[in-house]
Backbone as JSON Lines, residues from 0, in Angstrom:
{"i":0,"aa":"M","n":[0.47,18.06,2.51],"ca":[0.83,20.31,2.41],"c":[-0.14,20.82,3.5]}
{"i":1,"aa":"K","n":[0.97,21.35,4.02],"ca":[0.63,22.4,5.44],"c":[0.77,23.56,4.49]}
{"i":2,"aa":"P","n":[-0.34,24.05,4.97],"ca":[-0.8,25.49,5.11],"c":[0.52,26.11,5.43]}
{"i":3,"aa":"Q","n":[1.0,27.36,4.42],"ca":[1.64,28.2,4.54],"c":[1.87,29.79,5.38]}
{"i":4,"aa":"L","n":[2.51,30.65,6.47],"ca":[2.16,31.56,6.86],"c":[1.39,32.6,5.94]}
{"i":5,"aa":"P","n":[0.88,33.09,5.87],"ca":[0.91,34.5,5.85],"c":[2.0,35.01,4.75]}
{"i":6,"aa":"N","n":[2.37,35.93,4.06],"ca":[3.29,36.87,3.88],"c":[4.0,38.01,4.51]}
{"i":7,"aa":"E","n":[2.52,38.71,5.28],"ca":[3.44,39.51,6.58],"c":[3.82,38.71,7.73]}
{"i":8,"aa":"I","n":[3.54,37.84,7.75],"ca":[3.88,36.99,9.19],"c":[5.48,37.01,8.63]}
{"i":9,"aa":"R","n":[5.32,36.13,7.52],"ca":[6.9,35.44,7.12],"c":[7.83,36.91,7.14]}
{"i":10,"aa":"Y","n":[7.63,37.7,6.77],"ca":[8.63,38.38,6.26],"c":[9.06,39.67,7.41]}
{"i":11,"aa":"L","n":[8.16,39.45,8.68],"ca":[7.86,39.76,9.92],"c":[9.29,38.82,10.7]}
{"i":12,"aa":"F","n":[9.34,37.78,10.79],"ca":[10.36,37.15,11.55],"c":[11.58,35.95,10.36]}
{"i":13,"aa":"P","n":[12.61,36.59,10.96],"ca":[13.62,35.35,10.35],"c":[13.44,34.08,10.07]}
{"i":14,"aa":"S","n":[14.1,33.45,8.74],"ca":[13.18,32.62,8.75],"c":[13.45,31.19,9.58]}
{"i":15,"aa":"D","n":[14.62,31.2,10.63],"ca":[14.45,29.65,11.17],"c":[13.88,30.09,12.05]}
{"i":16,"aa":"I","n":[13.14,31.1,12.01],"ca":[11.43,31.6,13.55],"c":[10.5,31.14,12.89]}
{"i":17,"aa":"V","n":[10.52,31.28,11.03],"ca":[9.32,30.51,10.19],"c":[9.24,29.27,10.35]}
{"i":18,"aa":"H","n":[10.77,28.32,10.36],"ca":[10.88,27.09,10.02],"c":[9.56,26.68,11.53]}
{"i":19,"aa":"V","n":[11.02,26.88,12.75],"ca":[10.1,26.43,13.58],"c":[8.41,26.39,13.77]}
{"i":20,"aa":"I","n":[8.48,27.87,13.15],"ca":[6.61,28.02,13.44],"c":[5.85,26.74,12.82]}
{"i":21,"aa":"Q","n":[6.88,26.48,11.21],"ca":[6.3,25.42,9.86],"c":[6.24,24.35,11.2]}
{"i":22,"aa":"T","n":[7.28,24.21,11.98],"ca":[6.7,22.44,12.03],"c":[5.74,22.28,13.24]}
{"i":23,"aa":"F","n":[4.77,23.54,13.61],"ca":[3.64,23.18,14.87],"c":[2.56,23.03,14.43]}
{"i":24,"aa":"V","n":[2.43,23.56,12.68],"ca":[1.65,23.83,11.95],"c":[1.11,21.98,11.22]}
{"i":25,"aa":"P","n":[-0.01,21.28,11.71],"ca":[-0.34,20.48,11.3],"c":[-0.53,20.41,9.49]}
{"i":26,"aa":"H","n":[-0.61,18.7,9.22],"ca":[-0.64,19.26,7.52],"c":[-2.2,18.95,7.46]}
{"i":27,"aa":"L","n":[-2.94,19.26,6.0],"ca":[-4.15,19.09,5.9],"c":[-4.65,17.62,5.53]}
{"i":28,"aa":"E","n":[-3.85,17.17,5.0],"ca":[-4.5,15.36,4.68],"c":[-4.38,14.27,5.97]}
{"i":29,"aa":"P","n":[-5.76,14.41,5.49],"ca":[-5.23,13.09,7.04],"c":[-4.24,11.58,7.16]}
{"i":30,"aa":"K","n":[-3.72,11.36,7.94],"ca":[-2.31,10.62,7.85],"c":[-3.48,9.06,7.48]}
{"i":31,"aa":"S","n":[-2.7,8.52,6.23],"ca":[-3.08,6.98,5.84],"c":[-2.55,6.23,7.27]}
{"i":32,"aa":"P","n":[-3.36,5.12,7.5],"ca":[-3.61,3.9,8.25],"c":[-2.34,3.55,8.35]}
{"i":33,"aa":"P","n":[-1.47,2.96,9.32],"ca":[-0.02,2.31,9.36],"c":[-0.96,0.8,8.56]}
{"i":34,"aa":"K","n":[0.59,0.29,7.61],"ca":[-0.03,-0.88,6.74],"c":[0.44,-1.61,7.84]}
{"i":35,"aa":"T","n":[-0.22,-2.63,8.11],"ca":[0.0,-4.55,8.86],"c":[1.12,-4.78,8.27]}
{"i":36,"aa":"P","n":[1.91,-5.85,9.02],"ca":[2.55,-6.63,9.11],"c":[2.72,-8.2,7.93]}
{"i":37,"aa":"S","n":[3.09,-8.4,7.3],"ca":[2.77,-9.45,6.37],"c":[2.43,-10.73,7.47]}
{"i":38,"aa":"P","n":[2.05,-11.81,7.27],"ca":[1.35,-12.85,8.49],"c":[3.15,-13.01,8.79]}
{"i":39,"aa":"S","n":[3.47,-13.42,7.85],"ca":[5.27,-14.51,8.33],"c":[5.72,-13.47,9.41]}
{"i":40,"aa":"L","n":[5.89,-11.92,8.91],"ca":[6.66,-10.76,9.71],"c":[6.22,-11.21,11.29]}
{"i":41,"aa":"Q","n":[4.74,-11.08,11.09],"ca":[4.09,-10.73,12.47],"c":[4.56,-11.95,13.21]}
{"i":42,"aa":"K","n":[3.78,-13.38,12.77],"ca":[4.45,-14.32,13.01],"c":[6.11,-14.17,13.89]}
{"i":43,"aa":"E","n":[6.6,-13.91,12.73],"ca":[8.39,-13.46,13.56],"c":[8.82,-12.86,14.7]}
{"i":44,"aa":"L","n":[7.56,-11.29,15.3],"ca":[8.28,-10.36,16.08],"c":[7.59,-10.87,17.14]}
{"i":45,"aa":"I","n":[6.5,-12.13,17.12],"ca":[5.88,-12.29,18.69],"c":[6.57,-13.49,18.69]}
{"i":46,"aa":"K","n":[7.44,-14.45,18.2],"ca":[8.3,-15.51,18.17],"c":[9.59,-14.63,19.31]}
{"i":47,"aa":"L","n":[10.17,-13.73,18.8],"ca":[11.18,-12.37,19.28],"c":[10.6,-12.08,20.17]}
{"i":48,"aa":"Q","n":[9.4,-11.5,20.38],"ca":[8.13,-11.23,22.04],"c":[8.44,-11.86,23.09]}
{"i":49,"aa":"N","n":[8.2,-13.14,22.64],"ca":[8.3,-14.88,23.66],"c":[8.96,-15.23,23.69]}
{"i":50,"aa":"I","n":[10.3,-14.88,23.3],"ca":[12.04,-15.99,23.68],"c":[12.28,-15.42,24.94]}
{"i":51,"aa":"T","n":[12.62,-16.47,25.55],"ca":[13.36,-16.06,26.46],"c":[15.04,-16.42,26.82]}
{"i":52,"aa":"L","n":[16.05,-15.34,27.32],"ca":[17.4,-15.11,27.09],"c":[17.82,-16.03,28.34]}
{"i":53,"aa":"R","n":[18.68,-17.22,27.94],"ca":[19.37,-17.62,29.31],"c":[20.09,-17.51,30.09]}
{"i":54,"aa":"G","n":[19.77,-17.07,31.42],"ca":[21.05,-16.12,32.26],"c":[20.96,-15.15,31.64]}
{"i":55,"aa":"K","n":[20.4,-14.22,31.68],"ca":[19.55,-12.77,31.03],"c":[18.74,-12.08,31.73]}
{"i":56,"aa":"S","n":[18.6,-11.53,32.83],"ca":[17.89,-10.98,33.25],"c":[16.46,-9.96,32.26]}
{"i":57,"aa":"S","n":[15.79,-9.55,33.14],"ca":[14.35,-9.51,32.11],"c":[15.1,-7.63,31.98]}
{"i":58,"aa":"M","n":[15.56,-7.18,32.32],"ca":[15.87,-5.26,32.71],"c":[17.16,-5.36,31.49]}
{"i":59,"aa":"Y","n":[18.17,-6.76,31.04],"ca":[19.36,-6.19,30.49],"c":[19.55,-5.39,29.61]}
{"i":60,"aa":"M","n":[17.89,-4.92,28.79],"ca":[18.58,-4.08,27.7],"c":[18.17,-2.7,28.36]}
{"i":61,"aa":"I","n":[17.71,-2.45,29.92],"ca":[16.9,-1.01,29.86],"c":[17.56,0.11,29.4]}
{"i":62,"aa":"E","n":[19.2,0.41,29.32],"ca":[19.64,1.42,28.9],"c":[19.24,1.59,27.42]}
{"i":63,"aa":"L","n":[18.91,0.5,26.66],"ca":[18.47,0.79,25.87],"c":[16.36,1.08,25.32]}
{"i":64,"aa":"D","n":[16.95,2.75,24.96],"ca":[14.61,2.9,25.64],"c":[15.03,2.77,24.04]}
{"i":65,"aa":"D","n":[15.5,3.28,23.07],"ca":[14.94,3.02,21.96],"c":[14.25,2.08,21.45]}
{"i":66,"aa":"F","n":[15.34,0.92,21.95],"ca":[14.62,-1.22,21.52],"c":[13.56,-1.35,21.76]}
{"i":67,"aa":"C","n":[12.4,-1.14,21.54],"ca":[11.4,-1.94,21.85],"c":[10.87,-2.72,20.87]}
{"i":68,"aa":"L","n":[10.44,-3.46,21.31],"ca":[9.59,-4.73,19.9],"c":[7.73,-5.03,20.57]}
{"i":69,"aa":"D","n":[7.24,-4.09,20.6],"ca":[5.89,-4.15,20.5],"c":[5.01,-4.2,19.75]}
C-alpha cells in the first residue's frame, strides 16, 4: 500500500499531475524476495544459455534489447 498525498495537495494539482507524483512514492511494505525457479526449469535455462548455434555470430540478436536469459 502506498501512502497518499494530503488532500490539500491533491486538490491543488490536476489529477494527472497527482498521478505522476504518486508513481514516485514507494510502497510501505518491503518487496518479497523473488521466487526461485524449480530445479528442472533452472537446468533448462542453463542449457539454453550455453547452447551454440552453428553459423550464427554471438551478436545476431543485438537489436533485440529486451531478449536476455541471464
